[in-house]
C-alpha positions, 0 to 999 in steps of 0.5 A, a space after each residue: 347243355 349248350 353254352 349260351 353265348 352273348 351276342 359279342 361272343 358269337 360275333 368274335 367267334 365268327 370274325 375269327 373264322 373269317 380271319 383264318 380264311 375259313 368259311 362260316 357254317 350254320 347247320 340247320 338241325 331237325 333232330 338231336 342226333 344231327 345237331 350233336 353230330 354237326 356240333 362235333 363236326 365243328 359247325 359254327 352255329 346250329 339253327 333250330 326251326 320247324 322246317 327241319 322237323 318236317 324234312 327229318 320226318 320224310 315230309 316236304 319242308 313246305 309243310 312248315 309254311 302251311 297252317 297245320 302246326 304252330 311253328 314256335 311251339 314246334 321249336 320249343 319242343 325241338 329245343 328240349 331234344 337239341 339244346 342238351 346235346 349241343 356242347 359247343 356251337 351257339 343254338 339259334 331259334 327260328 321264330 315265326 313272327 307273323 301271328 299278330 297275337 304273338 308278342 315279339 319281345 316275349 317270344 324272344 325271351 321265351 326262346 332265350 330261357 330255353 337256352 338259345 343264343 340267338 334268333 332267326 326269322 323262319 318261317 319267312 314270307 319270301 317263299 310264298 311268292 310275290 303276290 301272296 307276300 304282298 297280300 300278307 304285308 298289306 294285312 300287317 302280317 308280312 315281311 315287316 314283322 320279320 324285320 321287326 323281330 330282328 330289330 327287337 332282338 337287336 335292341 335286346 343285344 341278342 345275336 340275329 340271323 336274318 333271311 333275305 330273298 333279294 337286295 331290298 330285304 337284305 337292306 331292310 334286315 341290315 338296317 334292322 341290325 342283323 348280324 348275319 344275312 342268310 342269302 336264300 335262293 329258294 328251297 334246296 334241290 336234291 334228294 327225296 323231297 327237295 325242289 325239282 326246279 331251281 336256278 342255275 348255280 351261276 345265276 344263284 351265285 349272282 343273286 347272292 352277290 347282289 344281296 351281299 352288296 346291298 347288305 354291306 352298303 348298309 353295314 360293311 361288317 354284316 356277315 352273309 351266308 349262302 343257302 338253298 336252290 342249287 347250293 346242295 352239297 360242299 362243292 356247290 356251297 364252295 362255288 357260291 362262296 368262292 364266286 361271291 363276297 359271302 362269308 360262308 354257308 347255311 346248310 339245311 337239307 344238304 347238311 342233314 336230310 340228304 346225307 341221312 337219305 344217302 347213308 341209310 339207303 346205302 347201309 340198308 343195301 349193304 345189309 341186304 347183301 348179307 348171304 345166309 348159309 344154304 340149308 
């Protein structure tokens, strides 16, 4: 069973990594096997969210943003598979905050009972685009509900990772008390179901730096992780951290979907090269 950590314990662990000049890694897991392997590989955080379920089903992660399944029920089901096999890393629950029928304090408590050590706002409105996101906000079911989720968890002294697509969102999340800001630049590129069009590595990293500056203008102690877009492997993740003030990287498809695709395709081809004796 995963160790359930207090907020101060997680912050201490992350500060120690940065002090040792080691990048923080949050691994987004959609299956028990990938979560277990990430934990054995030394991931600092294991995030569990509905997006990951779809990508590991071989489907586009965008399905997590469509009205076909309750994201919070999905995470609860994933928790039963993932939390028992993660022995070291704190597990972070992705919570969909937008449904007005969902009591944020109650859903946070429910996730903590399952063994999670923190929460994050996923799915997030930023992926819908400016027009639809504004409509959601005007209806009271937009980004402000995500900020309220982070604020509620912070008031309960629960560790939080807050996704932000721009400087304004980063400031709001830092003000809400986020411990980590996930600087996200869109859906990760590459592989069988990744984004086909993304901004350049240089431009994406510049966007990350803008988010870093905005968040730290509010809270100089907040951690920032890079994620998405062209940050699709260790080399591009390294670039994003080396050329910004970010503290590390949040892997998603780049940590489990694409490595799985590549490994299974490769080993299948190897097995298919086995020759039988001529009869």
